[in-house]
C-alpha positions in Angstrom: 0.0 0.0 0.0 1.2 3.5 -0.7 -0.4 6.8 0.2 -2.8 8.3 -2.3 -1.8 11.5 -3.9 -3.9 14.7 -3.6 -4.9 14.3 -7.2 -6.1 10.8 -6.7 -8.1 11.9 -3.6 -9.7 14.7 -5.7 -10.6 12.2 -8.4 -12.2 9.9 -5.8 -14.3 12.8 -4.4 -15.3 13.7 -7.9 -16.5 10.2 -8.7 -18.4 10.0 -5.4 -20.3 13.2 -6.1 -21.1 12.0 -9.7 -22.4 8.7 -8.4 -24.7 10.6 -5.9 -26.1 12.8 -8.7 -26.8 9.9 -10.9 -28.4 7.9 -8.1 -30.6 10.8 -7.2 -31.9 11.2 -10.7 -32.5 7.5 -11.2 -34.3 7.0 -7.9 -36.6 10.0 -8.1 -37.4 9.1 -11.7 -38.4 5.6 -10.6 -40.1 6.4 -7.2 -40.7 10.1 -6.8 -39.2 12.5 -4.4 -41.0 11.7 -1.2 -40.5 7.9 -1.6 -36.7 8.4 -2.1 -34.6 8.8 1.0 -31.0 10.0 1.3 -30.1 6.6 2.5 -31.6 5.1 -0.7 -29.5 7.5 -2.8 -26.4 6.6 -0.8 -27.0 2.9 -1.2 -27.6 3.2 -4.9 -24.4 5.2 -5.2 -22.4 2.8 -3.1 -21.5 5.7 -0.7 -21.6 6.2 3.0 -24.7 8.1 4.2 -22.6 10.8 5.8 -20.9 11.5 2.4 -24.2 12.9 1.1 -24.2 15.6 3.7 -20.6 16.4 2.9 -21.5 17.4 -0.7 -25.1 18.6 -0.3 -27.1 20.4 2.5 -30.1 18.1 2.0 -32.1 15.9 -0.3 -33.9 18.7 -2.2 -30.6 20.5 -3.0 -29.1 17.2 -4.1 -32.0 16.3 -6.4 -32.2 19.9 -7.8 -28.5 19.7 -8.7 -28.9 16.3 -10.2 -31.9 17.4 -12.4 -30.0 20.5 -13.5 -27.1 18.2 -14.5 -29.5 16.1 -16.5 -31.0 19.2 -18.1 -27.7 20.9 -19.1 -26.2 17.7 -20.4 -29.3 16.9 -22.4 -29.3 20.4 -23.7 -25.6 20.3 -24.6 -26.1 16.9 -26.4 -28.9 18.4 -28.5 -27.0 21.6 -29.3 -23.8 19.7 -30.4 -25.4 16.7 -32.2 -24.5 16.1 -35.8 -24.8 17.8 -38.1 -23.3 20.5 -35.9 -24.4 24.1 -36.6 -23.7 27.6 -35.5 -27.1 28.8 -36.8 -28.8 30.5 -33.8 -32.4 29.7 -34.9 -31.6 26.0 -35.3 -29.8 25.9 -31.9 -32.8 27.7 -30.2 -35.2 25.1 -31.8 -33.0 22.3 -30.5 -32.9 23.8 -27.0 -36.7 24.1 -26.8 -37.1 20.5 -28.1 -34.5 19.2 -25.6 -36.2 20.7 -22.5 -39.7 19.8 -23.7 -38.4 16.3 -24.5 -37.5 15.8 -20.8 -41.0 16.7 -19.8 -42.3 14.1 -22.2 -39.8 11.4 -21.4 -39.3 11.8 -17.7 -42.6 13.3 -16.4 -42.3 12.1 -12.8 -38.8 13.5 -12.4 -39.5 16.8 -14.0 -42.8 17.2 -12.1 -40.9 16.7 -8.8 -38.3 19.2 -9.9 -40.9 21.9 -10.7 -42.5 21.2 -7.3 -39.2 21.6 -5.6 -38.6 25.0 -7.1 -41.7 26.3 -5.4 -40.5 25.1 -1.9 -39.1 27.4 0.7 -35.5 27.4 -0.5 -36.7 27.8 -4.1 -34.1 28.0 -6.9 -30.8 26.7 -5.7 -27.7 28.1 -7.3 -25.1 25.4 -8.0 -22.5 24.5 -10.7 -25.1 22.4 -12.6 -27.6 25.3 -12.7 -24.9 27.8 -13.7 -23.9 25.6 -16.6 -27.5 25.3 -17.8 -27.8 29.1 -17.7 -24.6 29.5 -19.7 -25.9 27.2 -22.4 -29.3 28.9 -22.6 -27.7 32.4 -22.5 -25.3 31.4 -25.3 -28.3 30.1 -27.3 -30.1 33.4 -26.9 -27.0 35.3 -27.9 -26.5 33.2 -31.0 -30.1 33.8 -32.0 -29.3 37.5 -32.2 -30.7 38.9 -28.9 -29.7 42.5 -28.3 -30.0 42.0 -24.6 -29.0 38.5 -23.3 -29.4 39.6 -19.7 -33.1 40.1 -20.4 -33.5 37.4 -23.1 -32.1 34.5 -21.1 -34.5 34.9 -18.1 -37.4 35.2 -20.5 -36.4 32.0 -22.4 -36.0 30.3 -19.0 -39.4 31.4 -17.8 -41.1 30.3 -21.0 -39.5 26.9 -20.9 -40.3 26.4 -17.3 -43.9 27.5 -18.0 -44.2 25.0 -20.8 -42.8 22.2 -18.8 -45.2 23.0 -15.9 -48.2 23.2 -18.4 -47.2 19.8 -19.8 -47.1 18.1 -16.4 -50.1 19.5 -14.5 -51.9 16.3 -13.2 -55.3 16.0 -14.8 -55.0 18.9 -17.2 -51.7 18.5 -19.1 -51.3 20.4 -22.3 -49.9 18.5 -25.3 -46.2 18.9 -25.8 -46.6 19.5 -29.6 -49.0 22.4 -28.9 -46.6 23.9 -26.4 -43.8 23.5 -28.9 -45.8 25.2 -31.6 -46.5 28.2 -29.2 -42.8 28.6 -28.3 -41.7 28.4 -31.9 -44.3 31.0 -32.9 -43.1 33.2 -30.0 -39.5 33.1 -31.4 -40.4 33.0 -35.1 -39.0 29.6 -35.7 -39.9 27.2 -38.5 -41.6 24.1 -37.3 -39.1 21.9 -39.2 -36.2 23.1 -37.2 -34.9 21.2 -34.2 -36.4 17.8 -33.6 -40.1 18.0 -34.8 -42.6 15.5 -33.3 -42.8 12.5 -35.6 -39.1 12.7 -36.8 -38.2 9.4 -35.2 -35.5 9.9 -32.5 -37.5 12.7 -31.0 -40.4 10.4 -30.3 -38.4 7.6 -28.6 -38.5 7.8 -24.9 -34.9 8.2 -23.6 -35.3 5.8 -20.8 -32.0 4.4 -19.5 -28.6 5.6 -20.7 -28.4 8.1 -17.8 -24.8 7.1 -17.1 -23.5 9.1 -20.1 -24.5 12.2 -18.3 -22.5 11.4 -15.1 -18.7 10.9 -15.2 -18.3 7.9 -12.9 -15.8 6.0 -14.9 -12.8 4.6 -13.2 -9.5 6.2 -14.2 -6.0 4.7 -14.2 -4.5 7.3 -11.9 -6.7 6.0 -9.0 -4.6 2.9 -8.9 -1.3 2.8 -6.9 1.2 0.4 -8.3 
Protein backbone atom coordinates (compact mmCIF):
# COMPACT_ATOMS: atom_id res chain seq x y z
CA UNK A 1 0.00 0.00 0.00
CA UNK A 2 1.20 3.51 -0.75
CA UNK A 3 -0.47 6.79 0.25
CA UNK A 4 -2.83 8.27 -2.29
CA UNK A 5 -1.80 11.54 -3.86
CA UNK A 6 -3.90 14.71 -3.61
CA UNK A 7 -4.92 14.34 -7.25
CA UNK A 8 -6.13 10.77 -6.66
CA UNK A 9 -8.13 11.87 -3.60
CA UNK A 10 -9.69 14.66 -5.64
CA UNK A 11 -10.61 12.20 -8.36
CA UNK A 12 -12.23 9.88 -5.82
CA UNK A 13 -14.27 12.77 -4.43
CA UNK A 14 -15.33 13.76 -7.93
CA UNK A 15 -16.50 10.23 -8.68
CA UNK A 16 -18.39 10.00 -5.38
CA UNK A 17 -20.28 13.20 -6.14
CA UNK A 18 -21.06 12.01 -9.67
CA UNK A 19 -22.46 8.72 -8.36
CA UNK A 20 -24.69 10.56 -5.91
CA UNK A 21 -26.05 12.82 -8.65
CA UNK A 22 -26.76 9.86 -10.90
CA UNK A 23 -28.39 7.85 -8.12
CA UNK A 24 -30.62 10.80 -7.18
CA UNK A 25 -31.91 11.19 -10.73
CA UNK A 26 -32.48 7.47 -11.18
CA UNK A 27 -34.35 6.96 -7.91
CA UNK A 28 -36.58 10.04 -8.12
CA UNK A 29 -37.35 9.12 -11.73
CA UNK A 30 -38.38 5.65 -10.56
CA UNK A 31 -40.11 6.37 -7.22
CA UNK A 32 -40.73 10.08 -6.85
CA UNK A 33 -39.18 12.54 -4.41
CA UNK A 34 -41.02 11.64 -1.21
CA UNK A 35 -40.46 7.89 -1.64
CA UNK A 36 -36.70 8.39 -2.09
CA UNK A 37 -34.55 8.84 1.02
CA UNK A 38 -30.98 10.04 1.30
CA UNK A 39 -30.14 6.56 2.53
CA UNK A 40 -31.61 5.09 -0.67
CA UNK A 41 -29.50 7.46 -2.74
CA UNK A 42 -26.35 6.63 -0.79
CA UNK A 43 -27.01 2.90 -1.15
CA UNK A 44 -27.59 3.17 -4.91
CA UNK A 45 -24.40 5.22 -5.25
CA UNK A 46 -22.40 2.82 -3.09
CA UNK A 47 -21.51 5.67 -0.73
CA UNK A 48 -21.63 6.20 3.02
CA UNK A 49 -24.72 8.10 4.21
CA UNK A 50 -22.54 10.79 5.77
CA UNK A 51 -20.89 11.50 2.42
CA UNK A 52 -24.18 12.87 1.06
CA UNK A 53 -24.19 15.59 3.70
CA UNK A 54 -20.57 16.40 2.87
CA UNK A 55 -21.54 17.43 -0.66
CA UNK A 56 -25.14 18.62 -0.29
CA UNK A 57 -27.09 20.42 2.49
CA UNK A 58 -30.12 18.17 2.01
CA UNK A 59 -32.13 15.93 -0.28
CA UNK A 60 -33.87 18.71 -2.19
CA UNK A 61 -30.59 20.47 -2.99
CA UNK A 62 -29.08 17.17 -4.16
CA UNK A 63 -32.05 16.34 -6.37
CA UNK A 64 -32.21 19.85 -7.81
CA UNK A 65 -28.51 19.72 -8.69
CA UNK A 66 -28.94 16.26 -10.20
CA UNK A 67 -31.86 17.35 -12.39
CA UNK A 68 -30.01 20.48 -13.48
CA UNK A 69 -27.13 18.20 -14.51
CA UNK A 70 -29.51 16.07 -16.53
CA UNK A 71 -30.98 19.20 -18.11
CA UNK A 72 -27.71 20.86 -19.07
CA UNK A 73 -26.17 17.65 -20.43
CA UNK A 74 -29.34 16.88 -22.41
CA UNK A 75 -29.29 20.43 -23.76
CA UNK A 76 -25.60 20.26 -24.57
CA UNK A 77 -26.06 16.95 -26.36
CA UNK A 78 -28.88 18.40 -28.47
CA UNK A 79 -26.97 21.58 -29.34
CA UNK A 80 -23.83 19.72 -30.41
CA UNK A 81 -25.36 16.73 -32.17
CA UNK A 82 -24.52 16.07 -35.81
CA UNK A 83 -24.86 17.81 -38.12
CA UNK A 84 -23.31 20.52 -35.95
CA UNK A 85 -24.47 24.03 -36.62
CA UNK A 86 -23.73 27.59 -35.56
CA UNK A 87 -27.13 28.80 -36.77
CA UNK A 88 -28.81 30.51 -33.84
CA UNK A 89 -32.36 29.70 -34.89
CA UNK A 90 -31.62 25.99 -35.27
CA UNK A 91 -29.85 25.94 -31.91
CA UNK A 92 -32.78 27.66 -30.21
CA UNK A 93 -35.16 25.12 -31.75
CA UNK A 94 -32.96 22.30 -30.49
CA UNK A 95 -32.91 23.83 -27.01
CA UNK A 96 -36.69 24.08 -26.85
CA UNK A 97 -37.10 20.50 -28.07
CA UNK A 98 -34.50 19.20 -25.60
CA UNK A 99 -36.23 20.68 -22.55
CA UNK A 100 -39.74 19.78 -23.70
CA UNK A 101 -38.41 16.30 -24.47
CA UNK A 102 -37.49 15.83 -20.81
CA UNK A 103 -41.04 16.71 -19.79
CA UNK A 104 -42.34 14.09 -22.21
CA UNK A 105 -39.76 11.39 -21.43
CA UNK A 106 -39.36 11.80 -17.65
CA UNK A 107 -42.62 13.31 -16.40
CA UNK A 108 -42.33 12.14 -12.78
CA UNK A 109 -38.80 13.47 -12.40
CA UNK A 110 -39.55 16.82 -14.00
CA UNK A 111 -42.82 17.21 -12.08
CA UNK A 112 -40.94 16.68 -8.83
CA UNK A 113 -38.29 19.17 -9.95
CA UNK A 114 -40.86 21.86 -10.70
CA UNK A 115 -42.54 21.25 -7.34
CA UNK A 116 -39.18 21.58 -5.60
CA UNK A 117 -38.58 24.99 -7.14
CA UNK A 118 -41.71 26.24 -5.35
CA UNK A 119 -40.53 25.08 -1.92
CA UNK A 120 -39.13 27.43 0.73
CA UNK A 121 -35.53 27.36 -0.50
CA UNK A 122 -36.66 27.83 -4.10
CA UNK A 123 -34.13 28.05 -6.88
CA UNK A 124 -30.79 26.67 -5.66
CA UNK A 125 -27.67 28.12 -7.26
CA UNK A 126 -25.14 25.37 -8.00
CA UNK A 127 -22.53 24.52 -10.67
CA UNK A 128 -25.08 22.43 -12.57
CA UNK A 129 -27.60 25.29 -12.69
CA UNK A 130 -24.91 27.76 -13.74
CA UNK A 131 -23.88 25.55 -16.65
CA UNK A 132 -27.52 25.31 -17.75
CA UNK A 133 -27.83 29.10 -17.65
CA UNK A 134 -24.60 29.47 -19.64
CA UNK A 135 -25.89 27.21 -22.42
CA UNK A 136 -29.28 28.93 -22.60
CA UNK A 137 -27.65 32.37 -22.48
CA UNK A 138 -25.31 31.40 -25.32
CA UNK A 139 -28.27 30.12 -27.32
CA UNK A 140 -30.12 33.42 -26.88
CA UNK A 141 -27.01 35.35 -27.92
CA UNK A 142 -26.47 33.23 -31.04
CA UNK A 143 -30.10 33.80 -31.99
CA UNK A 144 -29.34 37.53 -32.24
CA UNK A 145 -30.70 38.89 -28.96
CA UNK A 146 -29.65 42.49 -28.32
CA UNK A 147 -29.98 42.01 -24.57
CA UNK A 148 -28.99 38.55 -23.34
CA UNK A 149 -29.43 39.58 -19.70
CA UNK A 150 -33.13 40.06 -20.44
CA UNK A 151 -33.48 37.43 -23.15
CA UNK A 152 -32.14 34.53 -21.11
CA UNK A 153 -34.51 34.93 -18.12
CA UNK A 154 -37.44 35.22 -20.54
CA UNK A 155 -36.45 32.02 -22.36
CA UNK A 156 -35.97 30.26 -19.03
CA UNK A 157 -39.39 31.43 -17.81
CA UNK A 158 -41.12 30.35 -21.02
CA UNK A 159 -39.49 26.92 -20.92
CA UNK A 160 -40.36 26.44 -17.25
CA UNK A 161 -43.92 27.50 -17.94
CA UNK A 162 -44.22 25.07 -20.83
CA UNK A 163 -42.81 22.19 -18.76
CA UNK A 164 -45.22 23.03 -15.94
CA UNK A 165 -48.17 23.14 -18.35
CA UNK A 166 -47.19 19.77 -19.82
CA UNK A 167 -47.06 18.13 -16.38
CA UNK A 168 -50.08 19.48 -14.49
CA UNK A 169 -51.86 16.34 -13.24
CA UNK A 170 -55.31 15.98 -14.76
CA UNK A 171 -55.05 18.87 -17.22
CA UNK A 172 -51.72 18.53 -19.06
CA UNK A 173 -51.27 20.40 -22.31
CA UNK A 174 -49.92 18.45 -25.29
CA UNK A 175 -46.19 18.95 -25.82
CA UNK A 176 -46.60 19.51 -29.60
CA UNK A 177 -49.00 22.39 -28.90
CA UNK A 178 -46.61 23.94 -26.37
CA UNK A 179 -43.76 23.52 -28.86
CA UNK A 180 -45.75 25.27 -31.58
CA UNK A 181 -46.51 28.16 -29.24
CA UNK A 182 -42.84 28.61 -28.29
CA UNK A 183 -41.74 28.35 -31.91
CA UNK A 184 -44.26 31.01 -32.90
CA UNK A 185 -43.08 33.22 -30.02
CA UNK A 186 -39.53 33.11 -31.37
CA UNK A 187 -40.43 33.04 -35.07
CA UNK A 188 -38.99 29.58 -35.66
CA UNK A 189 -39.88 27.27 -38.53
CA UNK A 190 -41.58 24.12 -37.28
CA UNK A 191 -39.14 21.94 -39.21
CA UNK A 192 -36.18 23.16 -37.18
CA UNK A 193 -34.90 21.21 -34.18
CA UNK A 194 -36.41 17.77 -33.62
CA UNK A 195 -40.05 18.00 -34.76
CA UNK A 196 -42.56 15.49 -33.33
CA UNK A 197 -42.75 12.46 -35.61
CA UNK A 198 -39.16 12.67 -36.80
CA UNK A 199 -38.17 9.36 -35.21
CA UNK A 200 -35.55 9.91 -32.51
CA UNK A 201 -37.54 12.76 -31.00
CA UNK A 202 -40.42 10.38 -30.26
CA UNK A 203 -38.36 7.62 -28.66
CA UNK A 204 -38.44 7.78 -24.86
CA UNK A 205 -34.89 8.22 -23.61
CA UNK A 206 -35.26 5.78 -20.75
CA UNK A 207 -31.98 4.40 -19.45
CA UNK A 208 -28.65 5.61 -20.67
CA UNK A 209 -28.36 8.12 -17.84
CA UNK A 210 -24.80 7.07 -17.10
CA UNK A 211 -23.53 9.05 -20.10
CA UNK A 212 -24.46 12.24 -18.25
CA UNK A 213 -22.45 11.39 -15.13
CA UNK A 214 -18.67 10.91 -15.18
CA UNK A 215 -18.30 7.94 -12.85
CA UNK A 216 -15.81 5.98 -14.95
CA UNK A 217 -12.75 4.59 -13.19
CA UNK A 218 -9.47 6.18 -14.18
CA UNK A 219 -6.04 4.68 -14.20
CA UNK A 220 -4.54 7.32 -11.91
CA UNK A 221 -6.67 6.01 -9.05
CA UNK A 222 -4.56 2.87 -8.85
CA UNK A 223 -1.33 2.81 -6.91
CA UNK A 224 1.18 0.38 -8.33
